[in-house]
C-alpha positions in Angstrom: 18.8 -13.6 -2.2 18.5 -10.3 -4.1 16.4 -7.4 -2.9 13.7 -8.1 -5.5 13.4 -11.7 -4.6 13.3 -10.8 -0.9 10.5 -8.4 -1.5 8.4 -11.0 -3.4 8.8 -13.7 -0.8 8.6 -11.6 2.4 6.0 -12.4 5.1 5.1 -10.4 8.2 6.8 -11.0 11.5 3.4 -11.2 13.1 0.2 -13.1 12.2 -1.9 -10.0 12.4 -1.4 -6.7 10.5 -3.3 -3.5 11.4 -5.2 -0.8 9.5 -5.5 2.5 11.3 -8.8 4.3 10.8 -11.2 6.9 12.1 -14.5 6.2 13.8 -16.3 6.6 10.5 -13.8 4.3 8.9 -14.4 1.6 11.5 -18.2 1.8 11.1 -17.8 1.5 7.4 -15.5 -1.6 7.7 -17.9 -3.3 10.1 -21.2 -2.5 8.3 -20.0 -3.0 4.7 -17.2 -5.6 5.2 -14.9 -3.6 2.9 -12.0 -1.2 3.1 -11.5 2.0 1.1 -8.4 1.8 -1.1 -7.3 5.2 -2.4 -5.4 6.5 -5.5 -1.7 6.3 -4.7 -1.3 9.7 -6.4 -3.6 11.2 -3.8 -2.1 9.8 -0.6 -0.4 11.9 2.1 3.0 10.6 1.0 2.2 10.6 -2.6 5.7 11.6 -3.7 6.8 8.0 -3.2 5.8 6.9 -6.7 7.6 9.9 -8.2 10.6 8.9 -6.0 10.8 5.5 -7.7 10.6 7.2 -11.1 13.4 9.5 -10.2 15.7 6.6 -9.3 14.9 4.9 -12.6 15.4 8.2 -14.6 18.8 8.6 -12.9 19.8 5.0 -13.7 18.7 5.2 -17.4 20.4 8.5 -18.0 23.6 7.1 -16.6 23.4 4.1 -18.9 22.7 6.3 -21.9 25.8 8.3 -21.2 28.0 5.2 -20.7 26.6 2.7 -23.3 26.3 2.5 -27.0 24.3 -0.6 -27.8 21.0 -2.3 -28.7 19.4 -1.3 -25.4 19.7 2.4 -25.8 16.3 2.8 -27.7 14.8 0.7 -24.9 16.2 3.1 -22.3 15.1 6.2 -24.3 11.5 5.0 -24.8 11.0 4.4 -21.0 12.2 7.9 -20.3 9.8 9.3 -22.9 6.8 7.5 -21.5 7.2 8.6 -17.8 5.0 11.6 -18.2 2.2 9.4 -19.5 2.4 6.9 -16.7 2.2 9.6 -14.0 -1.5 10.0 -15.0 -2.3 6.3 -14.4 -3.9 5.2 -11.2 -3.3 2.4 -8.7 -5.4 1.9 -5.7 -3.7 1.3 -2.4 -4.7 0.2 1.1 -2.2 0.4 4.0 -1.6 -2.0 6.9 1.2 -2.1 9.6 2.9 -4.8 11.6 2.7 -2.4 14.5 -0.8 -2.1 16.0 -0.2 0.6 18.6 2.2 3.2 17.2 2.1 6.8 18.2 3.1 8.1 14.7 0.2 6.1 13.1 -2.3 7.4 15.6 -1.2 11.0 14.8 -1.2 10.4 11.0 -4.4 8.4 10.5 -6.8 9.1 13.3 -8.2 12.6 14.1 -6.5 13.7 17.3 -5.8 10.1 18.1 -9.5 9.2 18.3 -9.8 6.2 16.1 -9.0 2.5 15.9 -6.3 0.1 14.8 -8.1 -2.9 13.2 -6.1 -6.1 13.1 -6.6 -8.7 10.3 -5.1 -12.1 9.8 -2.3 -11.7 7.3 -2.9 -15.0 5.4 -6.6 -14.2 4.9 -5.8 -10.8 3.6 -3.3 -12.4 1.2 -6.0 -14.7 -0.1 -8.5 -11.9 -0.4 -6.0 -9.8 -2.4 -5.4 -12.7 -4.9 -9.2 -13.2 -5.4 -9.6 -9.5 -6.2 -6.5 -9.3 -8.4 -4.6 -7.1 -5.9 -1.1 -7.7 -4.6 -0.3 -7.8 -0.9 3.3 -6.7 -0.6 5.8 -5.5 2.1 7.2 -2.0 1.9 10.9 -1.5 1.6 12.6 1.5 3.3 16.2 1.0 2.4 17.5 3.3 -0.4 20.1 0.7 -1.4 17.4 -1.9 -1.9 15.4 0.5 -4.0 18.3 1.1 -6.4 18.9 -2.7 -6.6 15.2 -3.6 -7.2 14.7 -1.0 -9.9 18.1 -1.8 -11.5 17.0 -5.5 -11.6 13.7 -4.5 -13.3 15.5 -2.6 -16.0 17.9 -5.5 -16.6 15.3 -8.3 -16.6 13.0 -6.4 -18.9 15.9 -5.5 -21.2 16.5 -9.2 -21.9 13.5 -9.0 -24.1 15.2 -6.6 -26.6 15.9 -8.7 -29.7 17.0 -7.7 -33.2 16.5 -4.1 -32.4 12.9 -4.5 -31.3 12.2 -3.2 -27.7 8.4 -3.0 -27.4 8.1 -6.1 -25.3 10.9 -5.0 -23.1 9.4 -1.6 -22.4 6.0 -3.2 -21.6 7.6 -5.7 -19.3 9.5 -3.0 -17.5 6.4 -0.9 -16.8 4.5 -4.0 -15.7 7.2 -4.6 -13.1 7.4 -0.9 -12.1 3.7 -0.8 -11.4 4.0 -4.0 -9.4 6.9 -2.9 -7.1 7.2 0.9 -7.1 4.2 1.3 -4.6 6.2 -0.7 -2.1 9.3 1.5 -2.1 9.0 4.2 0.6 11.4 6.8 2.0 13.5 5.6 4.9 12.0 8.2 7.2 8.7 6.1 7.3 10.5 2.9 8.3 8.9 2.5 11.8 5.5 2.0 10.2 6.5 -1.5 9.0 3.9 -1.1 6.3 2.3 -3.7 4.1 0.0 -2.7 1.2 -2.7 -4.1 -0.9 -2.2 -2.7 -4.4 -4.6 -2.9 -7.4 -3.8 -3.4 -11.0 -3.8 -0.2 -13.2 -7.2 1.5 -12.9 -8.6 3.0 -16.1 -11.5 5.4 -16.6 -14.0 2.6 -17.3 -13.6 1.0 -13.8 -16.0 1.7 -11.0 -14.1 4.5 -9.3 -15.8 6.3 -6.4 -14.9 9.7 -5.0 -14.6 11.0 -1.4 -13.8 14.3 0.2 -10.1 14.7 1.2 -8.4 17.4 3.3 -7.6 19.5 0.2 -9.0 17.7 -2.8 -11.5 15.1 -4.0 -9.9 11.7 -3.8 -10.6 8.7 -6.2 -11.0 5.4 -4.3 -12.4 1.9 -4.6 -13.4 -0.9 -2.3 -11.4 -3.9 -1.1 -13.7 -6.7 0.0 -12.8 -8.0 3.5 -15.3 -10.8 3.6 -13.9 -14.4 3.4 -16.6 -17.0 3.0 -19.0 -14.3 4.4 -16.8 -13.6 7.4 -14.2 -10.9 8.0 -10.8 -12.0 9.2 -10.9 -9.4 11.9 -9.0 -10.6 15.0 -8.3 -7.5 17.1 -9.2 -3.9 17.5 -7.1 -1.5 19.5 -9.0 1.6 20.6 -6.9 4.8 20.1 -5.8 7.1 23.0 -9.1 8.7 23.4 -10.0 10.4 26.8 -12.8 7.8 27.2 -11.0 4.5 26.5 -13.0 2.2 28.6 -16.3 3.5 27.3 -15.0 3.3 23.7 -13.9 -0.3 24.3 -17.4 -1.2 25.5 -19.1 0.5 22.6 -16.9 -1.2 20.1 -17.7 -4.6 21.7 -21.4 -3.8 21.4 -20.9 -2.8 17.7 -19.2 -6.2 17.0 -21.8 -8.1 18.8 -24.6 -6.4 16.9 -22.9 -7.3 13.6 -22.4 -11.0 14.6 -18.6 -10.6 15.0 -17.8 -12.6 18.1 -14.2 -13.6 18.0 -12.5 -10.3 17.8 -10.5 -9.0 20.8 -10.9 -5.3 21.8 -8.3 -3.5 23.9 -7.3 0.0 24.7 -4.1 1.6 23.4 -1.2 1.8 25.7 0.2 4.9 24.1 0.3 8.0 26.4 -0.9 10.4 23.8 -3.0 13.4 24.6 -4.5 15.8 22.1 -7.4 17.1 24.3 
């Protein structure tokens, strides 16, 4: 099975995947039954989309130097349109197969004070389809990235006929927006990340804005309610100095919002930031 096919058919090793969040983030999830999904261009590791474009650019330039054929105009048009697509927006929400990971506590919870919220994978998959999102596994192998993007170029190129390449270019960019958000640098591999990824968001969509660390960040909502109920199975309380009190308060929060089948446990990570 090729790398592209493997990415499409992948399923998590575990039934539950986890979203790390702050105290305010947990309160928002519980009260509103939704998750903030942010512009991929404004994420902490936002260079990853540009990383995919760089691989494609390298591939196409190599082909243009080596080939003299009907696909050259197709290659050249893709290269010309890269600057325009950098301005387009996709909304992304992140989950991990690892629910109690030190690097995730450090990255996504203030000083480790936060929560890892565990959701049933199959329910998230259904919710994504209903909202025209994709739920996709991230790949961290550079060799796979080159193979996936090379396959996208080749498959789209089959639509070049009689010197006409418009359909091929459109097909390529559709595939790029579908899979590029799942290609991440190998240094992030321990995250075992899965992502919900929107379709292209334009200026007419209902985009909201929130304060970030250094800029205003565009975001949207991903509905977590399935038949009026969230598929929330487990909450891991981060390595706060008051773990037991935090566990108790989260249980009360869930009870007060009629969520009765979610397990709450403290983190086992020995992380101290206080």
